[in-house]
N, C-alpha and C positions, 0 to 999 in steps of 0.2 A: 366385936366378939366372935361373929361367925368366921371372919377372915382369919383370925388367930387360930380358931379350931380347925379350919380347913388346912392351914399350914401344918398344924400338929398331925392332921390326918395322914399326911405323907411324910412324917418324920421317919428317920431311920431307926428311931427308938420305938419298939413295938408297944411298950406300955403307954406312951403318949398317944399312939394311934388308937389303942383300945379305949382309953379315957375320953378322947375327943369324939369318937363314934358314939359312945354311950350317951354323952351330953347331946350331941346333934340328933340322935334318934328320939330323944325325949322332947326336944324343942322345935323340931322341924315339922311343918304341916305338909305331908306328902300328897301328891295328886292321886286321882283314881288310876287304877291299872289300865294300861292299853294292851293292844295285841302285839306290840313291837318287842323285839328281843335283840340281844347282842351276845352270841355264843362263842366269840373269839376276841378276847380283850387281854392284851399284855399289860402287866403291872411293872412297877419299878424293880421287881425281882429279875426281869430281863430288860425290857425297855418300854416305857410308856411315854408317849409324846408330851404329856403334861406333867410327868414325874409322879404320877399317882400310885399309891400303894393299893393292895387288894381292898382294904377297907374304904379307901377314898373312891375307888371305882364303884363299889357296891352302893355307897351313899349317893354319888352323882347319878347313877342309873336309876336308883329308886326315886330320886327327885324328878326324873324324866318320866316316871310312871311305867317303866318297862315291866313286861310280863315276867322276864327272867334274864339271867346272864350267866356266862361261863368265863372263868379266868383261863388264860392260855399263855403260860410263860415258856420261854425258850430254854430247853435243856435242864430245867429245874422244876421241882414241885414244892418249893419252900412256902409258897403263898396259899396252899390248898386249905389248910385248917382255918387260917385267918379269913379267907373269903367265904367259906361255908358258915363260919360263926357270924360274920357280918350279915349274911343273908338271913340267918335265923333271927338276929336282933332286929333287922329292918323289915322282915316279912317279905323278902325278895327271893324268889326261886333261884338257886345257885347251883353250879356244877364247876368242876375244875379239870383242866386239860394241861398237857405239855406239848410243845412243838419242837421238832428237831429236823435235821437233814440226814437222810440215809442213802445208802447205795442200793439200787434196785437192779440186780444183775440181769433179769429177764429183759430189761430195757436199757442195757448198758450202752447201746449204740444210738439211743434216741434222747433228744431233749424232752423233758417231761413238764415239770412245773418250775424248774430253775433254769431260766434262759441261758444258753451258751454252755450248759454243763450236762452233757449226756450221762444218763444213768443216775443223776442226783435227783432225789425226790424229797420235797417238803412233806413231812409226815407228822402225825399226832397220836397221842393217846388221850382218851377222854374218860371222865368218870372216876378220878382219884378221890379218895375220901379222907386221907390223912397224909402227913408228911413223914411218917415213920420210915418209909422206904427211900427217903431222899438220898441216903448214902449209896443206894444201888445205882443212882444216876451219876455218881462221881466220875465214872469212866467217861461218860458223855461229856461232863464238864471239863475234865482234864484234857480230853481231845480238843475241846473248844479252846481252852487256854493255849494249848500248843499251836493251834492254827492262828490264834490272835497274835501271839508273840512273833511267830514267823512272818505274819503279815506286816506288823509294825517294823520289824527288822528290814524288810524289803522296802517299805516306804521311807524309813529313815535314811537308808542308803541312797535314795534318790533325792532326799531333801536335806542337804547339809545345814541349812539354816533353820531347821525345825525338827528337833530330836525329841520324840515323844517317849515317855517312860510308861510302860504298862502298869507297873506297881504304883508309881507316884501320881501319874496323871489320869489314868483310866479307871483302875479298880475303886478309887475313892468315890467315883460317880455312882456306884452301886451300893445297895445295902448289904449284899451278901456275896460280893466278889464274883458275880456272874456277868461278865462284860460281853457285849455284843458288838457287831460292826458299828452300830449307831453310836455306842459309847466311844469307840475309837475315833470315829469321825468328829464327835463333839470334842474329844481331847485335842485333836489337831486344830480344830476351829478355835478353841479357847487359847491354846498355846501360841498360835500365830498372832493373835491379838495381843497377848501378854508380851511376847518377844519383840513384836514390831511397834508396839506403843498404842495403837488404836485400830478401829475397824477399817478405816480408809487405808492405812499403811499395810494392814494385813491383806486387804484386797489387792493392793499393788504387788505384794509379795506373791500371792497366788497367781496373779496375772502374768508375772514373769515366769513362774514355774510352768504354767500351761500355755504360754504364748497367747494370752487372752486380753481382752479390753478391760483395763483397771476400773474405768468408770462404770462399765456394765456390771462388773462383779460387785463394786461398792453399792450399787443400787439394789442388789438382791437382799431380801429379808434374811434373817438368821436361818430360818427354816429352809429357804431356797438355797442358801449358800451351803448348808450342811448336805442337802441332797446333791448339789453340784460336786462337792468334795468327795462324797461317797462314790459318785460315778467316776471321778477322775483318779481316785486313789485305790479303790477296792474292787470295783466291778470289772467285768471283762474289758481288757484294753487299758485298764488303769495302771498306775505306777507300781502298785503292790500286788496286782492280781497274779495268781498262779493257777493254771488249769488243774482242777481236782482230778485225782485218780481213784481207783477202786478202794484204796486204803485211806483216803482222806476222811471219809465218813463211815460210820458203822454200817454193817450190812443190815438190810431191812428185817431179815428173819430174826436176827439177834435182838433188835429193838422191839419187834412184836412179842417175842418171848418175855422180855422184861416187862412190857406193859401188861401182858396177861398174868404174869406172876404177881402183879399188884391188883389183879382182878378188875382192871380197867379195860377200856374198849379200844383196840387198835383202830385208827381213824385216818384215812388217806385224805390228802388235800388236792383240790382242783384249782388250776390257774384260770385259763380262759379258752382252752381248746385250740389255741393258735400254733402250738408246737407239735411235732410229729408224735411224741409219746402220748398225746391227748387226742389224736385224730380219730381213734376208735374207742370211745368211752366204755362200751360194753366189754370189749376184749380186755381192756386194762382192768376194769373192775372184776371181771371173772377171774383173772389171774391173781388179783389181790385178795379176793374172797377165798380162793384156794389156799392162800397163805395165812388167812385168819382175820382179815379186817372185819369190823362190825359196823362202821359208820363212815360217812363222808363229810367233808367240810368244804364250804364254798365261801369266798369273799365276794359277795354279789356286786359291789360297787364297781369293780373292774370288769364286770361282765355286761354292763348295760349303760353306764353313765358317760355317754359321749355326745358331743355336739354334732358330729358328723353322722347323719342318719344312716348312711350306707355302712359305716363301721359299726354303728350300734346294732343294725339289723344282723350283721354277721355274728357279733358277740352274743346277742340274745338267742339266736338260733342255736349256737353251740351250747349255751347255758341250758336251754330247754332240752336239748339232746342228752346232756349229761344228767339232768334231773330225771328224765325218762328212763335212762339206763339204770340209775340208782333205784328208782321205783320198781323197775322190772325185777330187780334182784332183792327187793324189800329192804334196802339199806337205808337206815334213818339218815336224814340230811340235817346238818347244823350249819348256821351261817353267822357271820359277824364282820366287824370292820377292822379289827386288829388294834386300832388306837396306838400304833407305834410310830406316829409322826405327829408333831405339833399341829393342831388345828384340824386333824382328821375327824370326820363325822363320827359321832358317838353311837349312832344307830342308823341302820339302813332305811332308805325311803321305801317302805313297804306299800305305799300308795301309788308308786310309779307303775306305769303300764306294764313294765317288764316283770316286776316282782309281785304285784298284787295277786295274779293267778296262782303263784307258787307259795303264797303265805301258808296255806293249809299243810303243805309238805314240810315247810320249815318249822311250823308249830309242832307238828307230830314228831319230828326229829328232836326238837328241844325237849318235848315232854318225855320221850324215851330216855334221854340222858338225865333229866331231873328224876324220873322214876327209878332208874338204876341207882342214882346217888342216894335217894331216900331209902331204898331197899337194902343197899349195901351198908349204909350207916346204922340202920336200926334193926335189920332182920338178917344180916349176914347172907344176902342173896344178891348175886351179881348177874347182869345180863349176859356176861361172857362166860360164866361158869357152865360146866356140863350139866349141872342139875337143872338150870333154866332151859337149856337146849333139849334135855330129855322130857321136861314137862311140856314144852312148846316146840315140838319138832318142826312145825311150820314157823318160819321167821316172822311172817305177818302176824300170827297169833301172839308170838312173843312181843312184837312191837306194840300190839293193841293192849296187852296187859301192862307193860311198863309205861306206856303213854298214859293209860288211865290213872296210874299212880302219880305220874309226873304232873298231870293236870290238876291234882289237888293243890290247894294253897299251901304255903309253908305251915307245917304243924305248929299250933300255938305252943307257948312255953310249957303249959301243963301236960300236953300230949307228948312233947319231946322228953320231958322229965319222966313221965310214966313209962315211955318206951325204954329209956336209959335204965330206969330202976328195975324193970321187969327182968332183965338179964336172961331172957329166954327167947332166942331168935325165932323159934317156931311159933310161939304165942304172938310175938310181934308181927310175924309174917301173916298170920291169920287176921290179926287186927287191921293191918294195912290193906289186905285183900278186901275185907269187908268195907273199909272206908272207900276204896276205889270203886267198888260196886255201887255204893250209895252216892258217890260223887261228893262226899263231905267227910270231914273228921267227926267222929261220934262224940 
């Protein structure tokens, strides 16, 4: 019964997902809430390692007892409403972001957080509350489609025995035609097996292409083989790789304006401090704050989880320096694991020696985002609006207010309905303020 419902939970049919989640919400005994969170999770609207939908993500993270979670899909916001509705149903604090790559002209000559690609910055917008502005992201998506088609054309030209079709082999892997590099890799992986006859013959095919050992490739798991193909086909030095230029990705100022027009929070991403563009976190963040960023995002696992103690020490030092720089500027910090590879951890190890001291910073950042989401949904009040900045000229005070709202539990159904029925944003704002002061819904 549960396995069938879990399958439906990631169906491309939205009604099947909703029905399955409603049943599971009523029949599952969820654990007590922990202090852990995951504020960066991709769904199948971009690429999830397990093929999970926004509803499926919310259900699995609620089963893990998470404090809260944030969806983060690449180039699209189609999953926003589904994820927030799933959080309401399950009693899980939720928020929604989108991720993209932009061109950062002030750092045009430096590698930042996209290795080998000077000027290219992984960037986010956080705190979307509906998908009504999805059409405004169409330009981002069309640019992504153009890059994908060009990439496939270059790889196909180098692989006469394996001709991938974007329309027939790649787009059907997605529920809403938002294909990523990982979908393209999966397409080549599956196509080679289909055309060669089995996995062993496909491994022999790839071994010939890359002058590699066939037995070694055959021994790789599907996940490892997909990673291998991604590095050999698409990443720097790969068969289909093309060095990006200033016109390959949208300019950062354009994307910031788009995010702000949705009343969401422009949110920069941090890699690990190893590249020149991240060598001076404070200088980088000051430049980005001047452009209008409101938050920062970190994927902690790649900043501390290493067997080599010397490497770990270097990475942790860089992580702490970045957190200190963000704190000095009172920028909220959100963290997560991405979940865009099969088997990837679903939650960070916040008990680790590197992350435990930083958990209060990460919790505060999550609460700011949860608070913004609640206030924008029910009181027409956004962290990034001028009204909030006028009311709280000091960013720290603004953070404190939004975090107090975000620390509240998910509003019970009766409270949500009352806020929706009131249809008076000022009364709702006063109601939420009072709840935040008391630390409980009235």
